[in-house]
N, C-alpha and C positions, 0 to 999 in steps of 0.2 A: 543238455540235461544228462547227468550221470546216472548209472544204474542205481546208486544209492538214493539219488534225488527221486527217481521213479518210485522206489519203494516207500521212502519216508515222506515224500511230498504230496501235493494235492492230487496228482494222478493216481498214486497208490491208494490214497484215501478214498477216491471215487471208485476205483476198482474194487476195493474191499467192501465199500458200502453196497455196491451193486451185487457182489457175491453174497453178502449177508442177506440181502433181500431175496435173492434167488434160492439160497440153500439153507438159510437159517443157521449159518456158522458165524461166530463172532468175527468182527473186523480184525481183532488182534490175531486170531488164528489164521485168517486169510493172508494178512500181511507177513506173518512169520513164515507161512508156506511159500509165499512169493519170494521172500528173502532166500529160501533154500532152493526152490525150483528154478528161479531165473538163472542163476549162475550155472546150474547143472544143464539146463537147456542150451545156454550159450556155449558152454564148454563142449557139449556133444555136437553141436552144430560145427564148431571149429574142427573137432576131430573128424567129422564126416567130410568137411570141405577139403581136408588134407588127404583124403583117400584117393581122389582122382580129379582131374580138371573138369570132367563131366559132372561129377557130384557138386563141385564148387559152383559150376555154372547153373545147376539146378537150384541151388540155395540162393544164388544171386537173383535169379528170376523170381523166386518166391518172395524175396525181400523187396523186390521192385513193386510187388502188388500190395505191400504193407507200408503205407506212407506215414504212419503215426497218428492218423486222425482218430483212431479208436481210443487213444489216450485221453482225449478230451471228452469222449462219450463212450464209456465202457459198455453201455447198453448195446452198442454195435457188435460187441464180441460174439461171434458165432461159434457155438459149442461144436457143431458139426465140422466146421473149418478147423477148430482147435484140436479135435480128435484126430483129424487127418494129419495135421502138423505133427502131433506127438507120435503118431504111427510111423510117419516118415523119418522123424529124427531118431527115435529109439528102436524102431523095427520090432524084432521079437522080444526085446527087453522091456517093452512098454508096460506090460502087466507087472513085471518085477519092480519097475520104477514106481508105479502107483502103489504097490504093496509096501515098499520100503518107506515111501513118503507118508503113507497112511500111518505106519507104525511110528514114525518120527514125530508126526504132527498131532496124532490122536484123533484125526478126522476119519470117520468110518469109510470102509471100502466102497459102500454104495454112493458116497458123495465125493470121494477123492478124485475119481475119474472125471465127472462132470465139472468139478471146480478147476482141475488142471486144464481141461479143455476150454474153459473160459479164460484162464490166465495165459494160455499159449499164444493166442492172437495178440494179447497185450504185449508180451515179450517180443514177438515178431514185429509188432508195430513200432516198438521202441527201437529195435535194431534197424528196421527199415528207415526210420527217421534219422538215426545216426548215420546210416549209409548215404542218405541224400545229402546231409550236411557235409560229410567228408568229400563227396563228389568223386570218390575213387572206387576201384574194383578189387582192392587188396583185402579180400574177405578175412583171411587169417589175421592180418594186421588190425583190422577193424575190431574183430571179436576179441583178440588178445588185448587190445587197448582198452576195451570196455571192462574186461575182467581185471586188468592191471590197475586201472583208475579206481575201480570199486574197492579193490584190496587196499590201495593207498589211503583212500578216504576213510574206510571203515576202521583202519588202524589208528586214526586220530579222533575217534568218537567213542563215547561210552553209552550211546543210545542203544537200548536192547535190540532193536532191529538191525542196527549197524553191527552189533556184536555177533548176531546170528549170521549175517552176510559175511562178516570177517572170518568167522569160524569156518564157514564153508570154503572160503577162499584161502584160509590159512594166515590171515593177517589181522584178525580182530583183537579186541581187548577182552577176551574171555576171562572171566574171573575163576580163580582156583584151578585153571587148566582143565575144566570139565568137558570141553569139546562141545560139539553140536548137540549131543544128547542132553547135557545139562542145561545148555542155553535154551533149547526148545522146552525142556522141562520147566524152567523158571518162568517162561512166558505162557506155556500151554498146559502145564500140569502133567506132562508126560514126556516121552522121548526114549528111543532105544539106541540111536546111533552113538557110538563112542569114538573119540579120536578126532582131532581137528584136521582141517585142510581138505581142499577139493579132491585131491587124489584119493584120500581115505574114503570120503563120502562116495565118490564115483566107483571106487573099488567095491564097496559094500553093495551099491545099488546095481551097478552094471557088470560086476564080476571081473573088473579090470584090476590092474596092479597099481 
């Protein structure tokens, strides 16, 4: 299952339905948020893994605990676990990530944190499942492959969620060159981020270049 399949398929629908039940946010908003947040989480994991062998080992150990079973039962998603995951991945930037994603998605700050904390175990479960299938320990290759495959798939689709994912990754069929802000705006009725590509999005959110 590709990242695009996770977002647009049955698993994504179940995740969005569970989140809608918990937080009263529409499924469309949850899925659009997942399409933005998932590649950001995966990209930051990859960046962290490249910092040192010790950090890569820590991430591998964390992924070994997420076998993908949560994808078939999103109710298993533990917000406390998700909050811990996000804190480890983003460190001191966690609050800024939440703030920027709240602005982009139109989801209020009091809900964005809990929703992301629910989505984080889903993303980790997906990566963990892919890791088990690959049977290897090349973490950088695994994460890069997930992002690359998602970029390629999204470039061939005009589905709104595929366009959002593609805009984040820099390979979608965004209409009129509006970037992630306009894509989110068309789906959610809001959006502040301008410019396409994961580098641009991460630069805005994480202060990178």
